[in-house]
C-alpha positions in Angstrom: -62.0 209.5 221.3 -61.7 213.3 222.0 -59.7 215.0 224.3 -63.5 216.9 225.1 -65.2 213.1 225.2 -62.1 211.8 227.6 -63.3 215.6 229.9 -66.6 214.3 229.9 -66.1 210.4 230.9 -63.3 211.3 233.7 -65.9 214.7 235.5 -69.1 212.1 235.6 -67.0 209.8 236.6 -66.6 212.3 240.0 -69.4 213.8 239.4 -71.6 209.6 240.1 -69.6 209.5 243.1 -70.6 213.1 244.7 -72.9 212.4 248.1 -75.8 214.6 248.7 -76.8 215.7 251.7 -80.6 214.5 251.1 -79.1 210.8 248.5 -78.7 211.2 245.1 -79.7 214.3 242.9 -81.6 212.8 239.6 -78.9 214.8 237.0 -76.7 212.0 238.6 -78.1 209.6 236.3 -78.8 211.6 233.6 -76.1 211.6 231.7 -77.2 213.6 228.1 -77.5 216.4 229.2 -74.6 216.4 231.1 -72.6 215.8 228.4 -74.6 218.1 226.4 -73.4 220.9 229.0 -70.0 219.9 229.8 -69.3 219.7 225.6 -70.7 222.5 225.1 -68.6 224.4 227.1 -65.2 223.1 226.3 -65.8 223.9 222.9 -64.8 226.8 223.5 -61.6 225.9 224.6 -57.8 226.0 223.2 -56.0 222.3 222.9 -53.6 224.1 225.4 -56.4 224.4 227.8 -58.5 221.4 227.4 -55.1 219.8 227.8 -54.3 221.3 231.1 -57.3 220.7 233.1 -57.5 216.7 231.7 -54.9 217.0 233.2 -56.5 218.4 236.3 -58.5 215.8 236.3 -56.5 213.1 236.0 -53.9 214.0 239.0 -56.8 214.2 240.6 -58.2 211.5 240.2 -54.4 209.9 241.3 -54.4 211.3 244.4 -57.9 210.2 245.7 -58.8 213.6 244.8 -62.8 214.6 244.0 -63.1 217.5 242.0 -66.4 218.6 241.5 -67.2 217.8 245.4 -64.6 220.0 245.5 -66.6 222.3 243.8 -70.1 221.7 245.4 -68.0 221.3 248.7 -67.1 225.5 247.3 -70.7 226.6 246.2 -71.6 226.3 249.4 -69.6 228.8 250.9 -72.8 231.1 250.0 -75.6 228.2 249.6 -74.6 226.2 252.8 -72.6 228.4 255.3 -72.8 225.7 257.9 -71.7 223.0 256.0 -69.4 225.0 254.5 -67.3 225.4 257.9 -67.7 221.7 258.6 -65.7 221.0 255.1 -64.1 223.6 254.7 -60.2 222.4 256.0 -60.9 219.5 253.2 -60.0 222.2 250.0 -57.0 223.3 249.2 -56.5 226.6 249.9 -56.4 229.7 247.4 -53.9 232.4 248.1 -55.2 235.9 247.9 -53.8 236.9 244.9 -56.0 234.3 242.6 -59.3 234.8 244.5 -58.6 238.0 243.3 -58.0 237.1 240.0 -60.6 234.6 239.9 -63.3 237.8 241.2 -62.2 239.7 237.5 -62.8 236.9 235.8 -66.4 235.9 237.1 -66.8 240.4 236.6 -66.1 239.7 233.1 -68.5 236.6 232.7 -71.4 237.8 234.6 -71.5 241.2 231.6 -71.3 237.9 229.4 -74.4 236.7 231.1 -76.0 239.7 231.7 -76.3 240.9 228.4 -77.0 237.3 226.7 -80.0 237.0 228.7 -81.3 240.3 227.8 -81.1 239.4 224.2 -82.3 235.0 224.8 -85.1 235.7 227.8 -86.0 232.2 227.1 -82.8 230.2 226.4 -81.5 231.8 229.6 -84.8 231.0 231.7 -84.0 227.5 231.0 -80.5 228.2 233.0 -79.7 229.2 236.4 -80.2 232.9 238.5 -77.7 234.5 237.6 -76.9 236.1 240.9 -75.3 234.4 244.0 -77.7 237.2 246.1 -80.0 235.0 243.9 -78.9 231.5 245.9 -80.7 229.1 248.0 -79.8 226.4 249.8 -80.7 223.7 246.9 -81.3 226.4 244.5 -77.4 228.1 243.1 -76.7 230.8 240.3 -74.2 230.9 237.5 -72.3 233.1 239.4 -72.0 231.0 242.7 -71.2 228.5 240.1 -68.5 229.6 238.1 -66.3 230.2 241.2 -66.4 226.6 242.7 -65.8 225.9 238.9 -62.6 228.7 238.8 -61.5 227.4 242.6 -60.9 223.6 241.2 -58.9 224.8 237.8 -54.6 223.9 239.0 -52.7 226.7 238.6 -51.5 226.4 235.6 -55.3 226.0 234.1 -56.2 229.0 236.0 -53.6 231.3 234.4 -54.1 229.9 231.1 -58.2 229.9 231.6 -58.6 234.0 232.9 -55.7 234.4 229.1 -58.3 232.5 227.0 -61.0 234.9 229.0 -59.0 238.3 228.3 -58.4 237.3 224.7 -62.1 236.7 223.9 -63.5 239.5 225.7 -60.3 241.8 224.1 -61.9 240.1 220.8 -65.3 241.4 221.7 -66.4 237.9 221.9 -69.8 236.7 224.7 -68.3 233.1 226.1 -72.0 232.9 227.0 -73.6 233.1 223.8 -71.0 230.8 222.2 -71.6 228.2 224.6 -75.2 228.5 224.9 -75.1 228.1 220.8 -73.0 225.2 221.3 -76.3 223.7 223.7 -78.6 224.8 220.6 -77.1 222.8 218.4 -76.0 219.8 220.5 -80.3 219.7 221.1 -80.5 220.0 217.2 -81.7 223.5 216.4 -79.5 225.4 214.0 -79.0 228.0 216.2 -79.9 230.1 219.7 -82.3 232.2 217.5 -83.7 229.5 216.8 -83.9 228.1 220.0 -84.5 230.9 221.5 -88.5 231.1 218.6 -89.1 227.7 219.9 
């Protein structure tokens, strides 16, 4: 099993155990979509970053933590603030410096996603809303989702991820385009451009 498959399998196992207020979500029974979405992201990562995140997942599991549950709990700060207040105590505390860096990373990724949405409106319309201000209780934006995800990374993974984003920015690459390109290919299209036309 490849490291990406290993990560996706562990995440799926944790995702399967997430308890939603309104009962089990349909997406918790759709491994194919889950797998494509997660693989699309991890195919852009380097080996060191993948290894570090795999370690996070295994370490969390060993002590009974569910990183996917924590990710969704963090998103509730925007989508369901009252519920978030009830869960806040159970989440690892992120220090101010980390939150500051996290917001800088999010700024870069939001610019990439906005650029992607301008160029590929059809593809973008099938994804989440972009901004936190568009959040609703059962409709989480890309920005809020990203904030929740970054909040679950272990310290080492977070540092490596920050370097990864900085290196892409320096090279003039767009991570949103690369991830969506992988998504299009995993769905059988030749490219994002071909998927956009369809």
